C-alpha positions, 0 to 999 in steps of 0.5 A: 533730842532735848525737848521741854520737860512735860509738867507730869514729870514735875508733878504726879507721874511717879509711882512707887516701885514694885521692890518698895525701894523708890519710885518710878517715873512714867514718861510717854507710857513706858516706866523708868528707874533711877539707878544711882545717877542723879538725873538719868533714868533707865527704862524699867526693862533695862535687865531685859535688854532695853536701852532706853534712858532718859537724862532729866534736867528739872532746873532747865526744864528739859528732858533728853530722851533715848526712847527706843523700847524693844518692848511693849508699854506696861499696862498702867491704871489709876487706882481709888486714890489716883495713884498710877499702878502697874498691872502684873503680867 
């Protein structure tokens, strides 16, 4: 399903990766990592078997979401700088 791109993707709903090698996208409370494809983002739990992914087209302002996860959403909070941070579990 293709839906209009929420303004949060174009703005500040990225957070630093725990590994320090990039950014993680937050969409509907789940986290996604870009794994080499320009517009394709995979669930951060991909290595645990989750098949959820997003195709993001910023120029058209659309997100195509395959958003069926087999796990709970991560616990996120905003630190004193207003940045999103994931709680370690």
